[in-house]
Structures are given as C-alpha cells and as structure tokens.
MARKOL-622096 format. One record per atom (N, C-alpha, C): residue number from 1; residue in one letter; chain; atom name; y, x, z. Coordinates in pm, whole numbers. Example, Ala and Ser with C-alpha at 12.3 -4.5 7.8 and 13.67 -1.06 7.14 Angstrom:
REM MARKOL-622096
REC    nr   rest   kette   atom        Y        X        Z
REC     1      A       A      N     -569     1319      780
REC     1      A       A     CA     -450     1230      780
REC     1      A       A      C     -330     1320      780
REC     2      S       A      N     -225     1285      708
REC     2      S       A     CA     -106     1367      714
REC     2      S       A      C        3     1290      787
REM end
This chain:
REM MARKOL-622096
REC    nr   rest   kette   atom        Y        X        Z
REC     1      X       A      N     7125    13092     8477
REC     1      X       A     CA     7208    12976     8488
REC     1      X       A      C     7350    13011     8446
REC     2      X       A      N     7405    12927     8367
REC     2      X       A     CA     7544    12948     8329
REC     2      X       A      C     7628    12839     8393
REC     3      X       A      N     7728    12884     8456
REC     3      X       A     CA     7821    12789     8517
REC     3      X       A      C     7936    12766     8420
REC     4      X       A      N     7959    12642     8392
REC     4      X       A     CA     8074    12610     8308
REC     4      X       A      C     8194    12588     8399
REC     5      X       A      N     8301    12652     8365
REC     5      X       A     CA     8419    12635     8451
REC     5      X       A      C     8469    12491     8445
REC     6      X       A      N     8498    12439     8559
REC     6      X       A     CA     8551    12303     8563
REC     6      X       A      C     8701    12310     8551
REC     7      X       A      N     8750    12223     8470
REC     7      X       A     CA     8894    12219     8451
REC     7      X       A      C     8953    12111     8541
REC     8      X       A      N     9068    12141     8592
REC     8      X       A     CA     9138    12042     8672
REC     8      X       A      C     9185    11931     8578
REC     9      X       A      N     9181    11808     8623
REC     9      X       A     CA     9227    11700     8536
REC     9      X       A      C     9373    11721     8499
REC    10      X       A      N     9400    11701     8371
REC    10      X       A     CA     9537    11719     8326
REC    10      X       A      C     9623    11605     8374
REC    11      X       A      N     9736    11643     8425
REC    11      X       A     CA     9830    11542     8471
REC    11      X       A      C     9925    11509     8356
REC    12      X       A      N     9953    11384     8340
REC    12      X       A     CA    10044    11341     8235
REC    12      X       A      C    10185    11380     8276
REC    13      X       A      N    10236    11490     8218
REC    13      X       A     CA    10368    11538     8258
REC    13      X       A      C    10477    11437     8227
REC    14      X       A      N    10457    11359     8125
REC    14      X       A     CA    10556    11256     8095
REC    14      X       A      C    10568    11156     8207
REC    15      X       A      N    10455    11117     8264
REC    15      X       A     CA    10456    11019     8373
REC    15      X       A      C    10516    11080     8500
REC    16      X       A      N    10485    11205     8528
REC    16      X       A     CA    10540    11265     8649
REC    16      X       A      C    10691    11287     8635
REC    17      X       A      N    10737    11321     8515
REC    17      X       A     CA    10881    11335     8494
REC    17      X       A      C    10951    11199     8503
REC    18      X       A      N    10887    11096     8452
REC    18      X       A     CA    10945    10962     8461
REC    18      X       A      C    10955    10918     8607
REC    19      X       A      N    10856    10957     8686
REC    19      X       A     CA    10860    10925     8829
REC    19      X       A      C    10978    10994     8896
REC    20      X       A      N    11003    11118     8858
REC    20      X       A     CA    11116    11192     8913
REC    20      X       A      C    11248    11124     8875
REC    21      X       A      N    11256    11074     8752
REC    21      X       A     CA    11378    11006     8708
REC    21      X       A      C    11404    10881     8793
REC    22      X       A      N    11299    10803     8820
REC    22      X       A     CA    11317    10685     8905
REC    22      X       A      C    11368    10725     9043
REC    23      X       A      N    11313    10830     9098
REC    23      X       A     CA    11356    10876     9231
REC    23      X       A      C    11501    10925     9226
REC    24      X       A      N    11536    10999     9122
REC    24      X       A     CA    11674    11045     9108
REC    24      X       A      C    11771    10928     9096
REC    25      X       A      N    11731    10825     9026
REC    25      X       A     CA    11816    10707     9013
REC    25      X       A      C    11840    10641     9149
REC    26      X       A      N    11735    10627     9227
REC    26      X       A     CA    11752    10563     9358
REC    26      X       A      C    11836    10650     9451
REC    27      X       A      N    11819    10780     9443
REC    27      X       A     CA    11900    10871     9525
REC    27      X       A      C    12046    10866     9480
REC    28      X       A      N    12069    10836     9353
REC    28      X       A     CA    12207    10833     9301
REC    28      X       A      C    12291    10724     9365
REC    29      X       A      N    12229    10626     9426
REC    29      X       A     CA    12306    10524     9496
REC    29      X       A      C    12378    10584     9618
REC    30      X       A      N    12327    10696     9667
REC    30      X       A     CA    12388    10763     9782
REC    30      X       A      C    12464    10888     9737
REC    31      X       A      N    12401    10969     9653
REC    31      X       A     CA    12458    11098     9614
REC    31      X       A      C    12548    11085     9491
REC    32      X       A      N    12508    11008     9394
REC    32      X       A     CA    12591    10984     9277
REC    32      X       A      C    12553    11066     9155
REC    33      X       A      N    12558    11195     9164
REC    33      X       A     CA    12536    11281     9048
REC    33      X       A      C    12390    11288     9004
REC    34      X       A      N    12298    11251     9089
REC    34      X       A     CA    12157    11261     9050
REC    34      X       A      C    12122    11163     8939
REC    35      X       A      N    12198    11056     8925
REC    35      X       A     CA    12175    10963     8816
REC    35      X       A      C    12199    11027     8681
REC    36      X       A      N    12300    11113     8673
REC    36      X       A     CA    12329    11184     8548
REC    36      X       A      C    12216    11281     8516
REC    37      X       A      N    12167    11350     8617
REC    37      X       A     CA    12052    11440     8597
REC    37      X       A      C    11932    11359     8548
REC    38      X       A      N    11912    11242     8606
REC    38      X       A     CA    11800    11157     8568
REC    38      X       A      C    11807    11111     8423
REC    39      X       A      N    11924    11069     8379
REC    39      X       A     CA    11934    11020     8240
REC    39      X       A      C    11920    11136     8142
REC    40      X       A      N    11968    11254     8178
REC    40      X       A     CA    11950    11371     8091
REC    40      X       A      C    11801    11404     8080
REC    41      X       A      N    11730    11398     8193
REC    41      X       A     CA    11585    11422     8189
REC    41      X       A      C    11514    11318     8103
REC    42      X       A      N    11555    11193     8115
REC    42      X       A     CA    11492    11087     8036
REC    42      X       A      C    11511    11112     7886
REC    43      X       A      N    11630    11153     7848
REC    43      X       A     CA    11654    11185     7707
REC    43      X       A      C    11573    11307     7663
REC    44      X       A      N    11562    11407     7750
REC    44      X       A     CA    11491    11530     7714
REC    44      X       A      C    11341    11507     7695
REC    45      X       A      N    11280    11430     7783
REC    45      X       A     CA    11135    11416     7782
REC    45      X       A      C    11084    11296     7704
REC    46      X       A      N    11174    11214     7654
REC    46      X       A     CA    11132    11092     7585
REC    46      X       A      C    11048    11122     7461
REC    47      X       A      N    11085    11220     7384
REC    47      X       A     CA    11017    11249     7258
REC    47      X       A      C    10877    11305     7273
REC    48      X       A      N    10849    11373     7383
REC    48      X       A     CA    10718    11437     7397
REC    48      X       A      C    10621    11360     7485
REC    49      X       A      N    10657    11240     7523
REC    49      X       A     CA    10572    11160     7612
REC    49      X       A      C    10482    11068     7530
REC    50      X       A      N    10380    11017     7597
REC    50      X       A     CA    10293    10918     7534
REC    50      X       A      C    10370    10787     7517
REC    51      X       A      N    10314    10696     7439
REC    51      X       A     CA    10387    10573     7403
REC    51      X       A      C    10424    10490     7525
REC    52      X       A      N    10332    10474     7619
REC    52      X       A     CA    10363    10390     7735
REC    52      X       A      C    10465    10456     7827
REC    53      X       A      N    10468    10589     7830
REC    53      X       A     CA    10569    10658     7911
REC    53      X       A      C    10704    10655     7840
REC    54      X       A      N    10703    10660     7707
REC    54      X       A     CA    10829    10646     7632
REC    54      X       A      C    10895    10513     7663
REC    55      X       A      N    10813    10411     7685
REC    55      X       A     CA    10864    10280     7723
REC    55      X       A      C    10942    10289     7855
REC    56      X       A      N    10890    10366     7947
REC    56      X       A     CA    10958    10386     8076
REC    56      X       A      C    11088    10463     8057
REC    57      X       A      N    11086    10564     7973
REC    57      X       A     CA    11209    10640     7948
REC    57      X       A      C    11315    10550     7885
REC    58      X       A      N    11274    10464     7794
REC    58      X       A     CA    11369    10370     7733
REC    58      X       A      C    11429    10280     7841
REC    59      X       A      N    11346    10230     7931
REC    59      X       A     CA    11389    10145     8041
REC    59      X       A      C    11489    10220     8130
REC    60      X       A      N    11460    10346     8158
REC    60      X       A     CA    11547    10427     8244
REC    60      X       A      C    11682    10453     8177
REC    61      X       A      N    11679    10485     8050
REC    61      X       A     CA    11804    10511     7978
REC    61      X       A      C    11889    10385     7974
REC    62      X       A      N    11827    10272     7944
REC    62      X       A     CA    11901    10146     7941
REC    62      X       A      C    11952    10110     8080
REC    63      X       A      N    11874    10136     8183
REC    63      X       A     CA    11918    10108     8320
REC    63      X       A      C    12043    10188     8353
REC    64      X       A      N    12046    10314     8315
REC    64      X       A     CA    12162    10398     8343
REC    64      X       A      C    12287    10344     8274
REC    65      X       A      N    12278    10322     8142
REC    65      X       A     CA    12397    10284     8067
REC    65      X       A      C    12445    10143     8101
REC    66      X       A      N    12355    10050     8119
REC    66      X       A     CA    12395     9914     8156
REC    66      X       A      C    12453     9914     8297
REC    67      X       A      N    12392     9990     8387
REC    67      X       A     CA    12445    10002     8522
REC    67      X       A      C    12583    10064     8525
REC    68      X       A      N    12604    10164     8440
REC    68      X       A     CA    12736    10226     8431
REC    68      X       A      C    12839    10126     8379
REC    69      X       A      N    12801    10047     8280
REC    69      X       A     CA    12891     9945     8226
REC    69      X       A      C    12929     9843     8333
REC    70      X       A      N    12829     9790     8403
REC    70      X       A     CA    12857     9692     8509
REC    70      X       A      C    12941     9754     8621
REC    71      X       A      N    12915     9879     8653
REC    71      X       A     CA    12992     9945     8759
REC    71      X       A      C    13138     9963     8719
REC    72      X       A      N    13162     9999     8594
REC    72      X       A     CA    13300    10014     8547
REC    72      X       A      C    13373     9880     8549
REC    73      X       A      N    13304     9775     8508
REC    73      X       A     CA    13365     9642     8512
REC    73      X       A      C    13394     9604     8657
REC    74      X       A      N    13299     9631     8747
REC    74      X       A     CA    13320     9600     8888
REC    74      X       A      C    13435     9678     8947
REC    75      X       A      N    13445     9806     8913
REC    75      X       A     CA    13556     9887     8964
REC    75      X       A      C    13690     9837     8912
REC    76      X       A      N    13693     9798     8785
REC    76      X       A     CA    13818     9748     8727
REC    76      X       A      C    13861     9617     8792
REC    77      X       A      N    13765     9538     8836
REC    77      X       A     CA    13798     9408     8894
REC    77      X       A      C    13810     9408     9046
REC    78      X       A      N    13798     9524     9109
REC    78      X       A     CA    13812     9528     9255
REC    78      X       A      C    13954     9492     9299
REC    79      X       A      N    14049     9510     9211
REC    79      X       A     CA    14187     9480     9247
REC    79      X       A      C    14211     9330     9264
REC    80      X       A      N    14129     9248     9201
REC    80      X       A     CA    14145     9104     9220
REC    80      X       A      C    14036     9047     9310
REC    81      X       A      N    13955     9134     9368
REC    81      X       A     CA    13859     9091     9469
REC    81      X       A      C    13719     9063     9420
REC    82      X       A      N    13702     9023     9297
REC    82      X       A     CA    13569     8989     9247
REC    82      X       A      C    13485     9114     9218
REC    83      X       A      N    13550     9227     9206
REC    83      X       A     CA    13480     9351     9173
REC    83      X       A      C    13377     9391     9276
REC    84      X       A      N    13404     9364     9403
REC    84      X       A     CA    13309     9400     9508
REC    84      X       A      C    13178     9322     9492
REC    85      X       A      N    13189     9198     9451
REC    85      X       A     CA    13069     9117     9428
REC    85      X       A      C    12991     9172     9309
REC    86      X       A      N    13063     9210     9205
REC    86      X       A     CA    12998     9266     9086
REC    86      X       A      C    12931     9399     9120
REC    87      X       A      N    12997     9483     9199
REC    87      X       A     CA    12937     9611     9238
REC    87      X       A      C    12812     9591     9324
REC    88      X       A      N    12815     9495     9414
REC    88      X       A     CA    12698     9466     9496
REC    88      X       A      C    12583     9414     9409
REC    89      X       A      N    12614     9323     9318
REC    89      X       A     CA    12512     9269     9228
REC    89      X       A      C    12454     9379     9139
REC    90      X       A      N    12539     9471     9096
REC    90      X       A     CA    12492     9582     9013
REC    90      X       A      C    12399     9673     9091
REC    91      X       A      N    12431     9701     9216
REC    91      X       A     CA    12345     9786     9299
REC    91      X       A      C    12209     9720     9320
REC    92      X       A      N    12209     9590     9346
REC    92      X       A     CA    12082     9518     9365
REC    92      X       A      C    12002     9518     9236
REC    93      X       A      N    12068     9492     9124
REC    93      X       A     CA    12003     9492     8992
REC    93      X       A      C    11942     9630     8965
REC    94      X       A      N    12017     9735     8995
REC    94      X       A     CA    11972     9872     8972
REC    94      X       A      C    11848     9904     9054
REC    95      X       A      N    11850     9866     9181
REC    95      X       A     CA    11735     9891     9269
REC    95      X       A      C    11611     9816     9219
REC    96      X       A      N    11629     9690     9181
REC    96      X       A     CA    11515     9610     9133
REC    96      X       A      C    11455     9672     9008
REC    97      X       A      N    11539     9715     8915
REC    97      X       A     CA    11487     9777     8792
REC    97      X       A      C    11413     9907     8822
REC    98      X       A      N    11464     9987     8913
REC    98      X       A     CA    11397    10113     8947
REC    98      X       A      C    11263    10088     9015
REC    99      X       A      N    11260     9994     9108
REC    99      X       A     CA    11136     9964     9179
REC    99      X       A      C    11033     9903     9084
REC   100      X       A      N    11077     9811     8999
REC   100      X       A     CA    10985     9749     8903
REC   100      X       A      C    10928     9854     8807
REC   101      X       A      N    11013     9942     8758
REC   101      X       A     CA    10967    10047     8668
REC   101      X       A      C    10871    10142     8737
REC   102      X       A      N    10903    10179     8860
REC   102      X       A     CA    10817    10271     8936
REC   102      X       A      C    10680    10208     8961
REC   103      X       A      N    10677    10079     8993
REC   103      X       A     CA    10550    10012     9016
REC   103      X       A      C    10464    10009     8890
REC   104      X       A      N    10525     9979     8777
REC   104      X       A     CA    10449     9980     8651
REC   104      X       A      C    10402    10121     8616
REC   105      X       A      N    10484    10220     8647
REC   105      X       A     CA    10446    10359     8621
REC   105      X       A      C    10327    10400     8706
REC   106      X       A      N    10327    10359     8832
REC   106      X       A     CA    10215    10390     8921
REC   106      X       A      C    10085    10324     8872
REC   107      X       A      N    10097    10208     8811
REC   107      X       A     CA     9979    10139     8755
REC   107      X       A      C     9942    10193     8618
REC   108      X       A      N    10024    10287     8567
REC   108      X       A     CA    10005    10348     8436
REC   108      X       A      C    10010    10242     8326
REC   109      X       A      N    10108    10153     8337
REC   109      X       A     CA    10127    10046     8241
REC   109      X       A      C    10267    10054     8182
REC   110      X       A      N    10283    10009     8057
REC   110      X       A     CA    10418     9998     8003
REC   110      X       A      C    10489     9880     8067
REC   111      X       A      N    10619     9879     8057
REC   111      X       A     CA    10696     9767     8110
REC   111      X       A      C    10681     9647     8018
REC   112      X       A      N    10678     9526     8073
REC   112      X       A     CA    10658     9408     7989
REC   112      X       A      C    10770     9386     7886
REC   113      X       A      N    10894     9415     7923
REC   113      X       A     CA    11006     9393     7831
REC   113      X       A      C    11110     9502     7854
REC   114      X       A      N    11086     9619     7796
REC   114      X       A     CA    11173     9733     7824
REC   114      X       A      C    11310     9721     7758
REC   115      X       A      N    11327     9627     7667
REC   115      X       A     CA    11456     9609     7602
REC   115      X       A      C    11545     9507     7670
REC   116      X       A      N    11501     9454     7782
REC   116      X       A     CA    11576     9350     7851
REC   116      X       A      C    11695     9406     7927
REC   117      X       A      N    11798     9324     7941
REC   117      X       A     CA    11914     9360     8022
REC   117      X       A      C    11892     9321     8167
REC   118      X       A      N    11796     9235     8193
REC   118      X       A     CA    11774     9188     8330
REC   118      X       A      C    11660     9266     8394
REC   119      X       A      N    11558     9197     8437
REC   119      X       A     CA    11448     9262     8508
REC   119      X       A      C    11326     9258     8422
REM end
C-alpha cells in the first residue's frame, strides 16, 4: 500500500492579508498609525492577489485616501464648528466601508462597486 501524502488546503494569502488590512483600518480609529501600515500592505499585496482580492485592495486603498481627505477637511473646519460633524460622519463612513468589505471578503466575493466613494 502506498500512502499519498495529503496536502493541507492552500490558504489564499491575498485574502488573509486583505483581512489584516481591514482589521488594521478599524484599529486605526483608536491607534492611528495602523491605518498607514494597512494602506502600505494593500499597495504591496495588490499585484500578487487574485482578481477578486485585488478588488478588495482597491476598495481599501480608496477608503484610506478618501477618508484622509474627509478628515483633513473636517479638521480644517473644526474652527467654525462644522468640522466635528464632518469628522463624525467620516468615522461612521470609514467603519461602514471596513465592515462591508470584511463581510464580502468572508463570503469570498468581490465588492459590488469598488470604485464608489460611498458604500
């Protein structure tokens, strides 16, 4: 009898790295610097991932830069009072995008509209 060695199922490293980026983004709401680590990871792993995971990396990169833009606008407008509302809306928007992306990633699906500025 010959036993054929069983191989462990290969894990899609692109998907696991994308999952880490989503977690780093959510932690960045408290720590701050982890968002920068997350966007660097997204840029690094985007090219070697499968097509549906590349969609998630695109979503993550856009989430970072659009969130940074909204945050800068909110910070600039805090002096007239409206900035706090913009910062709160940006944080809510950021959380929704991360959760939506994470849910699609867990289902192993691409995002429906990864080029969107909204959700």
